[in-house]
Structure formats: C-alpha cells, structure tokens
N, C-alpha and C positions, 0 to 999 in steps of 0.2 A: 495749328502747322504755325511751326515760330521760324525765325534765326538761330538756332542752330552754332554751333560751335563748326560741331565734322562739316551744316552746310556749307557755314563758309570759308570754311580748308576749299570741296570741293568746287568752291568757286574760284579762289584764288588759286587747284589748279587747271582750272580750264582755263583760266583768263592767262595764265605762263605758256602752258601748252600750245598755243594760239597765238597768242604774240608775235609777231615778225619783226623783234625788236624791243629794247627793255622799257620795264614801265614799274609804273607801282601801283599797289592794289589794295583795297582799303574797303571791306564790305563790313557796313552798320548798323546797328537794327534801328527802331521807329524813333524813336529818336535818335539817331545819329551821334550814340557811343561807339566804336569802336568793338566787331567783336575778333577780330582779325585783321591784320595787313602783312605787305610783304614788298619789300622792292629788292628787283631782282637785280645780277647783276649786270652793270654800264649804267645802270637808270641814275642820273640826276639825283644829288638828294633834296631836290627842292620838292619834283616826282610824288615823294610823300604827305608832306604839309598839299599838294594841290589837290591828288585824290582825295585822304580827308576828308579837305573841307567839300572837293563835288557829292562824296558819300554821305555827306551831313547834309547835302543841301535840298538832296533826291531824298531822303528820307523827313526831313521835316520841315519841307516847305508843299505849298497845297496842285504844287507842280510835279508831275510825274518825272519829268528828267533838267538834265540845268539846259536844256536846250531849250524845252517849253517858256524856262523861267526869264531866261535871257531874252527870246523872242516877248511875253509878259512888256518886260520890265524897262524896254526898249523906247517904248512909244513915251512915254511918261517921271520925269527926273524927278517926278512926287512921291512913286510908286518905287524909285529908283531907292532914291534914300530911307524910304519903310525900309529896306529888309536891312537881315539880318546883319553884321559887317564880317563874319564868318563862311553866309553864301559867296555860293563862283556862279558866278554864269557861263564858264568853259564849256563845254563839251566833253561826255565823257560819264557826269551822274544818271542814272539811273532808278531810281526805285523797284524792286524791287512785292509782285503780293503771292505770298499766300491765302486759300477764297475765298474769293475776289476785296483785301483790306490788304493795307499794307505793311509789311513788318519789315521794311528796312532798305537797307539802297546799297548799293557798288560802286566806290569811283577807282579811275584808270587813269592814269597821266603819266607820259610819256612820248609818245605818237601823235601825232596831226586828233585832234578832235573828233572825229570821224568813227574814226580807228579808233581811240581809246572808248567813241560808246558802243560800237561794236563788240569789245571784248566781253564787256562789262555787261551788254547782251547774253554772248552766249555763256559767259561764268553765270549769271542769272539761269539758264534754260537748265545749265548741264546737272542745275542741284536739287530739280526737282520746280524750280517758282515759275511764279508767273512773275512775264514783264508788261510795262503799260504799256495802254493801249495806245494807238497810231491811229 
C-alpha cells in the first residue's frame, strides 16, 4: 500500500471539508517529499510552509507525530540541536501508515495545534490509511 496522488487528494478533500477555518494541508511521501498540497482561501501564506515542515517531520522522524517529537526533544538541548533544521515541533504533523509501515505523513497548519492535528488524523482516516498508535 502506497501513498498515491489519489489518496493524497482524498486526504486534502477530507481536511478541507472538516476544517472550521482556513488551513494549509500538505501530504508527503515517506521521504517527506510533497505529493499534494493546498492552501485554502483565507489561510495565511506562512501556513503552507508550516504544513510542509510538519508533514516532512512526521514522515522522516522516528516519532509518529510532531507532538511526540516535541516531547522527546523538550528534555535535552543536545537532542534538540541534533535534529534536521527543517523539522517542526508544532502540533499538526501526523505520520500515515499502511500495512503497519510508515508510508507518508500529513501536515496541517492554520488553526490551533490541537485542531490541526485532529484534521490531519481525519484526513488519514478518510483515505483509508492508518494513523499512528496512541
């Protein structure tokens, strides 16, 4: 099971349909490369880059969400300094799994972090993919 452009578009449609306000959403493959992205009307320009960084982080890090990576890095300045400089620790980046393996990630930005994260999970589910275990 891979992260096809059709699945990526399904993720984007689901996020846009459920978003209570304007957001940017980025769907990335397992390498963190963009498969599809959208900035909704009214979403601030910087939300696209933030969503891209969140998706990249969730795809490439060993943590399944940017939330978990932030918690891991919070306790150690050395740990924090060793991360890829494009990584983001803001909530809203969630890895997508298929058949038990990481196949990509979704990043959402524009609303409070908790909402961004919920929208990313909703998009993953709508595409028939698995979200990370909690």
